[in-house]
C-alpha positions, 0 to 999 in steps of 0.5 A, a space after each residue: 425038166 431039161 432046160 435046153 427043151 424049156 420056154 419062157 412066157 415074155 409080156 410087153 407091156 405099154 401103153 397103147 398094146 401088151 405084146 406075148 411072146 413064147 420064148 426058148 432057152 436060145 433067147 429065141 421067140 418064137 411065137 408072138 402076139 398083140 393085143 390094146 393096151 386101154 391103158 385109161 380104164 379101168 384096172 380089171 380091164 389093164 389086166 383082162 388085156 394082159 390077160 388076152 395075150 397070154 392066151 392068144 399064145 396059149 391058143 398057138 402053141 398049147 403043147 408049150 405051157 407043159 415046158 414053160 418056166 415061167 411068166 415074166 412083164 415087163 411094165 411101166 414103172 415106178 414099180 417093185 420088182 421084189 413084189 410084182 406091184 405096179 405103183 403109180 406108171 403115168 402112161 398106164 394110169 389103170 394101175 395104181 398100187 396093182 399085183 400084177 405079178 400075184 394077179 398074173 399067177 393066179 389066173 396062170 398058175 406060173 411063177 411070173 415076175 415083174 421089172 421094167 424095160 429097161 432093167 429087163 432088156 438089159 437081162 435080155 441082152 447079157 444072156 442072149 444078145 450083145 452082153 454074152 460073155 461081159 460080166 457087167 453090163 451096161 444098157 441103154 435104149 435110146 427112143 421116146 425116152 432113154 431108159 437104163 439097165 445094169 446087170 452084175 454078174 446075170 443079176 439086175 442091180 435094182 438098187 434099195 427100193 428097185 428104183 436104180 438105174 435111172 439113167 436117164 433121167 442123169 442130169 448133164 446140164 442145169 440150166 438145159 431144157 426140162 424133162 418129163 420128170 420136171 428136172 432139168 438137162 436130164 440127157 433124155 431131155 437132151 437125146 430122146 427122139 423129141 429131144 434131136 427133133 426139138 433141136 432140130 427144129 430151134 436149127 431151122 428157125 435160127 436159119 432160115 435160110 439155111 435151104 436144109 432137106 429137112 424143111 421139104 422132108 416135113 413139107 415145109 414145115 418145121 413143126 412137122 420135123 421129127 428124128 425120123 426126118 432129121 436121120 433121113 435128111 443125115 442119110 441125103 447128107 443136110 449139113 444143118 442134121 449132120 450138125 443137130 446129130 453131132 451135138 446129140 453125139 457130144 451130149 451122149 458123150 458126157 453123159 457116157 462118160 459119166 457112167 464110165 467114171 461111175 460104174 466101168 462096166 464090160 460093154 456098153 450095149 445101145 438099144 432103140 431107134 435112135 441107136 440105130 440113127 447114132 450108131 454112125 456118130 459112135 467114133 466121135 463119142 469115143 473121141 470125146 470121152 477123152 474129154 468126159 472122162 477120169 478113167 483114161 481106159 474107157 476106150 476099152 470098153 466096148 460099145 456096140 448096139 443091141 440084139 434085140 430090137 422091137 422085141 427087147 421087151 418080149 425077150 427081156 421079161 421072157 430073161 427074168 424068168 432065167 434068172 
C-alpha cells in the first residue's frame, strides 16, 4: 500500500466529548466529528460513544476506510499503552481496567493503539509539527492542566510501566499549593490556567485599591477572574495582570531548567491555550533560565509554539498509527 495515500483515524477522548478525525500521511486533518462522552455512565456507554464517533467519520468519508493504517486513540490516564487498557482515569470513571484498544479492534477489525494525550501530541509535533527535524523532543501542553510528552527519534518514551513523562507533576516548591495529584508545588498547581486565575484573585484581594482592569472584566467579582480575563487585562496594559504572568514565566523557567538539565532536548515545544498567552513571556523565561540551568548551553535549545492547537488530540492519536 502506498504510504502517501493512506490515512489514520484519530480519536480524542475527554471527560465531556469524543472527537474523531481522518488524518492523512502529512498530518492534515481532512474531516472530523464529535459526540458527547458519558464519562460517568457505564463502560458500554463509554465504548458506544467512541464507536459512534468513529462511525461518524466512516459515514462521511466511506472511501477512506480501505486505506486506513489503523485507529489511534488518545485517552485520559492512567493507562497501559502496551496493552491498550484504560486503568483508572479520574476524568472518565466509567472505565476501570477497560481493554479499550482490544474492544475497538474487535468492533472495527482494524489495528488500534491507545496512549495518553501528552505523549500522542508530542509524537504528532515530532513527525508533522514544530518538532520536525529534531531528534529529541520535549512537549508541554499548558491549559487547564499541564501535560507533557517525551519523544526520542520519533519514539515515545514511556518508561518502565508506561507512566513516564508526567512533567506537569514535577514539584518546584514543596511548600507550594497542593496539586490535584496530591503533591505540593507541582508546576501544574502553579502555571495551569486555574493556577494563574487563583494567583490573580489573591493579588486582587491583597490590593483592593489597585484599580485593576481584571475587576471590571469580571463584573466586580474577584472569584469571577479566570485565565482568560487575566489575558485580556494584560492585553489592555493592566500592571497587576502583567505581574501575575511575569511570575508564571519565572515558575516555568525553574521547571524548564530542571527539564533541560535532566534531558537536554533538541527542542522545547509548548502547546495549549495558556502557551499562546505565555509566548509573549518567552524572552523573560529565557533570561531567567540562566539562574536555573547548570547546562549553560540552554540558549541553544529553541522554545517554540506547537503546530496543533485544539486538534492536537486527533492529530496525536493518528500519529500513533504512523510509528
